Backbone atoms as SQL, in Angstrom:
CREATE TABLE atoms (id INTEGER PRIMARY KEY, chain TEXT, resi INTEGER, resn TEXT, atom TEXT, x REAL, y REAL, z REAL);
INSERT INTO atoms VALUES
  (1, 'A', 1, 'MET', 'N', -17.728, -52.015, 57.667),
  (2, 'A', 1, 'MET', 'CA', -18.803, -52.870, 58.103),
  (3, 'A', 1, 'MET', 'C', -20.118, -52.197, 57.707),
  (4, 'A', 2, 'ASN', 'N', -20.903, -52.881, 56.988),
  (5, 'A', 2, 'ASN', 'CA', -22.151, -52.345, 56.462),
  (6, 'A', 2, 'ASN', 'C', -23.323, -53.051, 57.126),
  (7, 'A', 3, 'LEU', 'N', -24.077, -52.322, 57.957),
  (8, 'A', 3, 'LEU', 'CA', -25.240, -52.897, 58.615),
  (9, 'A', 3, 'LEU', 'C', -26.505, -52.472, 57.894),
  (10, 'A', 4, 'GLY', 'N', -27.312, -53.446, 57.526),
  (11, 'A', 4, 'GLY', 'CA', -28.583, -53.149, 56.905),
  (12, 'A', 4, 'GLY', 'C', -29.657, -53.008, 57.963),
  (13, 'A', 5, 'ALA', 'N', -30.862, -52.758, 57.513),
  (14, 'A', 5, 'ALA', 'CA', -31.981, -52.567, 58.431),
  (15, 'A', 5, 'ALA', 'C', -32.263, -53.836, 59.233),
  (16, 'A', 6, 'THR', 'N', -32.202, -54.986, 58.577),
  (17, 'A', 6, 'THR', 'CA', -32.488, -56.248, 59.260),
  (18, 'A', 6, 'THR', 'C', -31.480, -56.526, 60.362),
  (19, 'A', 7, 'GLU', 'N', -30.213, -56.326, 60.075),
  (20, 'A', 7, 'GLU', 'CA', -29.176, -56.564, 61.078),
  (21, 'A', 7, 'GLU', 'C', -29.310, -55.609, 62.253),
  (22, 'A', 8, 'LEU', 'N', -29.636, -54.356, 61.960),
  (23, 'A', 8, 'LEU', 'CA', -29.807, -53.358, 63.008),
  (24, 'A', 8, 'LEU', 'C', -30.981, -53.717, 63.923),
  (25, 'A', 9, 'ILE', 'N', -32.057, -54.171, 63.350),
  (26, 'A', 9, 'ILE', 'CA', -33.218, -54.580, 64.145),
  (27, 'A', 9, 'ILE', 'C', -32.863, -55.774, 65.026),
  (28, 'A', 10, 'ILE', 'N', -32.130, -56.732, 64.484),
  (29, 'A', 10, 'ILE', 'CA', -31.727, -57.907, 65.269),
  (30, 'A', 10, 'ILE', 'C', -30.860, -57.485, 66.446),
  (31, 'A', 11, 'VAL', 'N', -29.914, -56.584, 66.222),
  (32, 'A', 11, 'VAL', 'CA', -29.050, -56.105, 67.297),
  (33, 'A', 11, 'VAL', 'C', -29.873, -55.396, 68.365),
  (34, 'A', 12, 'LEU', 'N', -30.820, -54.555, 67.956),
  (35, 'A', 12, 'LEU', 'CA', -31.664, -53.849, 68.909),
  (36, 'A', 12, 'LEU', 'C', -32.528, -54.801, 69.728),
  (37, 'A', 13, 'VAL', 'N', -33.049, -55.843, 69.110),
  (38, 'A', 13, 'VAL', 'CA', -33.850, -56.831, 69.834),
  (39, 'A', 13, 'VAL', 'C', -32.986, -57.572, 70.843),
  (40, 'A', 14, 'ILE', 'N', -31.783, -57.938, 70.467),
  (41, 'A', 14, 'ILE', 'CA', -30.871, -58.625, 71.390),
  (42, 'A', 14, 'ILE', 'C', -30.545, -57.724, 72.575),
  (43, 'A', 15, 'LEU', 'N', -30.277, -56.434, 72.314),
  (44, 'A', 15, 'LEU', 'CA', -30.017, -55.496, 73.403),
  (45, 'A', 15, 'LEU', 'C', -31.218, -55.359, 74.325),
  (46, 'A', 16, 'LEU', 'N', -32.393, -55.334, 73.755),
  (47, 'A', 16, 'LEU', 'CA', -33.612, -55.228, 74.554),
  (48, 'A', 16, 'LEU', 'C', -33.789, -56.450, 75.443),
  (49, 'A', 17, 'VAL', 'N', -33.496, -57.625, 74.915),
  (50, 'A', 17, 'VAL', 'CA', -33.620, -58.851, 75.698),
  (51, 'A', 17, 'VAL', 'C', -32.570, -58.889, 76.802),
  (52, 'A', 18, 'LEU', 'N', -31.336, -58.483, 76.487),
  (53, 'A', 18, 'LEU', 'CA', -30.252, -58.553, 77.471),
  (54, 'A', 18, 'LEU', 'C', -30.410, -57.528, 78.594),
  (55, 'A', 19, 'PHE', 'N', -30.746, -56.304, 78.251),
  (56, 'A', 19, 'PHE', 'CA', -30.737, -55.233, 79.236),
  (57, 'A', 19, 'PHE', 'C', -32.127, -54.845, 79.732),
  (58, 'A', 20, 'GLY', 'N', -33.152, -55.193, 79.019),
  (59, 'A', 20, 'GLY', 'CA', -34.499, -54.820, 79.421),
  (60, 'A', 20, 'GLY', 'C', -34.837, -53.404, 78.987),
  (61, 'A', 21, 'GLY', 'N', -36.119, -53.116, 78.952),
  (62, 'A', 21, 'GLY', 'CA', -36.579, -51.817, 78.474),
  (63, 'A', 21, 'GLY', 'C', -36.208, -50.664, 79.386),
  (64, 'A', 22, 'ALA', 'N', -36.114, -50.906, 80.684),
  (65, 'A', 22, 'ALA', 'CA', -35.838, -49.826, 81.632),
  (66, 'A', 22, 'ALA', 'C', -34.381, -49.391, 81.609),
  (67, 'A', 23, 'LYS', 'N', -33.485, -50.296, 81.319),
  (68, 'A', 23, 'LYS', 'CA', -32.058, -49.969, 81.373),
  (69, 'A', 23, 'LYS', 'C', -31.514, -49.412, 80.064),
  (70, 'A', 24, 'LEU', 'N', -32.219, -49.605, 78.962),
  (71, 'A', 24, 'LEU', 'CA', -31.707, -49.131, 77.677),
  (72, 'A', 24, 'LEU', 'C', -31.529, -47.620, 77.616),
  (73, 'A', 25, 'PRO', 'N', -32.447, -46.799, 78.105),
  (74, 'A', 25, 'PRO', 'CA', -32.203, -45.353, 78.069),
  (75, 'A', 25, 'PRO', 'C', -30.985, -44.948, 78.895),
  (76, 'A', 26, 'LYS', 'N', -30.797, -45.585, 80.040),
  (77, 'A', 26, 'LYS', 'CA', -29.619, -45.291, 80.866),
  (78, 'A', 26, 'LYS', 'C', -28.338, -45.685, 80.132),
  (79, 'A', 27, 'LEU', 'N', -28.376, -46.838, 79.474),
  (80, 'A', 27, 'LEU', 'CA', -27.211, -47.306, 78.725),
  (81, 'A', 27, 'LEU', 'C', -26.889, -46.354, 77.580),
  (82, 'A', 28, 'ALA', 'N', -27.912, -45.931, 76.848),
  (83, 'A', 28, 'ALA', 'CA', -27.697, -45.007, 75.729),
  (84, 'A', 28, 'ALA', 'C', -27.168, -43.666, 76.218),
  (85, 'A', 29, 'ARG', 'N', -27.693, -43.197, 77.345),
  (86, 'A', 29, 'ARG', 'CA', -27.243, -41.918, 77.911),
  (87, 'A', 29, 'ARG', 'C', -25.771, -42.000, 78.312),
  (88, 'A', 30, 'SER', 'N', -25.385, -43.097, 78.947),
  (89, 'A', 30, 'SER', 'CA', -23.995, -43.226, 79.383),
  (90, 'A', 30, 'SER', 'C', -23.054, -43.366, 78.191),
  (91, 'A', 31, 'LEU', 'N', -23.501, -44.043, 77.138),
  (92, 'A', 31, 'LEU', 'CA', -22.677, -44.137, 75.931),
  (93, 'A', 31, 'LEU', 'C', -22.512, -42.770, 75.274),
  (94, 'A', 32, 'GLY', 'N', -23.565, -41.967, 75.273),
  (95, 'A', 32, 'GLY', 'CA', -23.482, -40.618, 74.717),
  (96, 'A', 32, 'GLY', 'C', -22.523, -39.744, 75.499),
  (97, 'A', 33, 'ARG', 'N', -22.581, -39.844, 76.818),
  (98, 'A', 33, 'ARG', 'CA', -21.653, -39.068, 77.655),
  (99, 'A', 33, 'ARG', 'C', -20.212, -39.497, 77.417),
  (100, 'A', 34, 'ALA', 'N', -19.990, -40.809, 77.307),
  (101, 'A', 34, 'ALA', 'CA', -18.635, -41.308, 77.070),
  (102, 'A', 34, 'ALA', 'C', -18.105, -40.813, 75.729),
  (103, 'A', 35, 'GLN', 'N', -18.965, -40.813, 74.713),
  (104, 'A', 35, 'GLN', 'CA', -18.555, -40.330, 73.399),
  (105, 'A', 35, 'GLN', 'C', -18.220, -38.840, 73.450),
  (106, 'A', 36, 'LYS', 'N', -19.014, -38.075, 74.170),
  (107, 'A', 36, 'LYS', 'CA', -18.785, -36.633, 74.291),
  (108, 'A', 36, 'LYS', 'C', -17.449, -36.361, 75.000),
  (109, 'A', 37, 'GLU', 'N', -17.194, -37.083, 76.093),
  (110, 'A', 37, 'GLU', 'CA', -15.938, -36.902, 76.818),
  (111, 'A', 37, 'GLU', 'C', -14.744, -37.306, 75.966),
  (112, 'A', 38, 'PHE', 'N', -14.892, -38.355, 75.179),
  (113, 'A', 38, 'PHE', 'CA', -13.806, -38.793, 74.303),
  (114, 'A', 38, 'PHE', 'C', -13.500, -37.720, 73.263),
  (115, 'A', 39, 'LYS', 'N', -14.544, -37.146, 72.654),
  (116, 'A', 39, 'LYS', 'CA', -14.334, -36.092, 71.656),
  (117, 'A', 39, 'LYS', 'C', -13.668, -34.876, 72.278),
  (118, 'A', 40, 'GLU', 'N', -14.086, -34.511, 73.498),
  (119, 'A', 40, 'GLU', 'CA', -13.468, -33.373, 74.184),
  (120, 'A', 40, 'GLU', 'C', -12.001, -33.653, 74.464),
  (121, 'A', 41, 'GLY', 'N', -11.691, -34.871, 74.863),
  (122, 'A', 41, 'GLY', 'CA', -10.302, -35.239, 75.133),
  (123, 'A', 41, 'GLY', 'C', -9.447, -35.181, 73.882),
  (124, 'A', 42, 'VAL', 'N', -9.990, -35.650, 72.771),
  (125, 'A', 42, 'VAL', 'CA', -9.253, -35.610, 71.510),
  (126, 'A', 42, 'VAL', 'C', -9.017, -34.167, 71.087),
  (127, 'A', 43, 'THR', 'N', -10.043, -33.319, 71.247),
  (128, 'A', 43, 'THR', 'CA', -9.920, -31.910, 70.884),
  (129, 'A', 43, 'THR', 'C', -8.872, -31.214, 71.747),
  (130, 'A', 44, 'GLU', 'N', -8.913, -31.467, 73.053),
  (131, 'A', 44, 'GLU', 'CA', -7.924, -30.860, 73.950),
  (132, 'A', 44, 'GLU', 'C', -6.524, -31.353, 73.625),
  (133, 'A', 45, 'GLY', 'N', -6.396, -32.629, 73.293),
  (134, 'A', 45, 'GLY', 'CA', -5.092, -33.176, 72.942),
  (135, 'A', 45, 'GLY', 'C', -4.530, -32.557, 71.683),
  (136, 'A', 46, 'SER', 'N', -5.376, -32.348, 70.688),
  (137, 'A', 46, 'SER', 'CA', -4.888, -31.744, 69.452),
  (138, 'A', 46, 'SER', 'C', -4.549, -30.273, 69.656),
  (139, 'A', 47, 'LYS', 'N', -5.312, -29.576, 70.528),
  (140, 'A', 47, 'LYS', 'CA', -4.991, -28.176, 70.820),
  (141, 'A', 47, 'LYS', 'C', -3.658, -28.078, 71.550),
  (142, 'A', 48, 'ALA', 'N', -3.424, -28.979, 72.490),
  (143, 'A', 48, 'ALA', 'CA', -2.165, -28.971, 73.228),
  (144, 'A', 48, 'ALA', 'C', -1.002, -29.290, 72.296),
  (145, 'A', 49, 'GLU', 'N', -1.221, -30.200, 71.371),
  (146, 'A', 49, 'GLU', 'CA', -0.185, -30.560, 70.413),
  (147, 'A', 49, 'GLU', 'C', 0.116, -29.389, 69.486),
  (148, 'A', 50, 'ASP', 'N', -0.934, -28.691, 69.050),
  (149, 'A', 50, 'ASP', 'CA', -0.742, -27.541, 68.170),
  (150, 'A', 50, 'ASP', 'C', 0.019, -26.424, 68.882),
  (151, 'A', 51, 'SER', 'N', -0.307, -26.167, 70.145),
  (152, 'A', 51, 'SER', 'CA', 0.378, -25.104, 70.875),
  (153, 'A', 51, 'SER', 'C', 1.822, -25.499, 71.167),
  (154, 'A', 52, 'ALA', 'N', 2.099, -26.766, 71.307),
  (155, 'A', 52, 'ALA', 'CA', 3.474, -27.207, 71.527),
  (156, 'A', 52, 'ALA', 'C', 4.297, -27.073, 70.246),
  (157, 'A', 53, 'ASP', 'N', 3.641, -27.206, 69.102),
  (158, 'A', 53, 'ASP', 'CA', 4.343, -27.077, 67.816),
  (159, 'A', 53, 'ASP', 'C', 4.672, -25.631, 67.506),
  (160, 'A', 54, 'GLU', 'N', 3.934, -24.684, 68.045),
  (161, 'A', 54, 'GLU', 'CA', 4.164, -23.269, 67.774),
  (162, 'A', 54, 'GLU', 'C', 5.182, -22.712, 68.767),
  (163, 'A', 55, 'LYS', 'N', 6.434, -22.946, 68.470),
  (164, 'A', 55, 'LYS', 'CA', 7.516, -22.466, 69.341),
  (165, 'A', 55, 'LYS', 'C', 7.976, -21.090, 68.846),
  (166, 'A', 56, 'PRO', 'N', 8.234, -20.181, 69.774),
  (167, 'A', 56, 'PRO', 'CA', 8.730, -18.870, 69.331),
  (168, 'A', 56, 'PRO', 'C', 10.146, -19.001, 68.776),
  (169, 'A', 57, 'THR', 'N', 10.413, -18.257, 67.721),
  (170, 'A', 57, 'THR', 'CA', 11.734, -18.295, 67.119),
  (171, 'A', 57, 'THR', 'C', 12.560, -17.126, 67.603),
  (172, 'A', 58, 'ASP', 'N', 13.769, -17.418, 68.001),
  (173, 'A', 58, 'ASP', 'CA', 14.684, -16.367, 68.451),
  (174, 'A', 58, 'ASP', 'C', 15.532, -15.920, 67.264),
  (175, 'A', 59, 'ALA', 'N', 15.614, -14.611, 67.057),
  (176, 'A', 59, 'ALA', 'CA', 16.359, -14.092, 65.922),
  (177, 'A', 59, 'ALA', 'C', 17.719, -13.631, 66.327);
């Protein structure tokens, strides 16, 4: 999906109309936190998967 400058401006104006100027910073902050938590969860999941794959070998 390729968004140009015009489309991005239209989306931002619609968000401003729907949520108002006061709520947009709160909305952006909560989206940033959600993204950060998601990345941390993915990282922890891959670390757990990697440690599960490293099984000690008995000789």
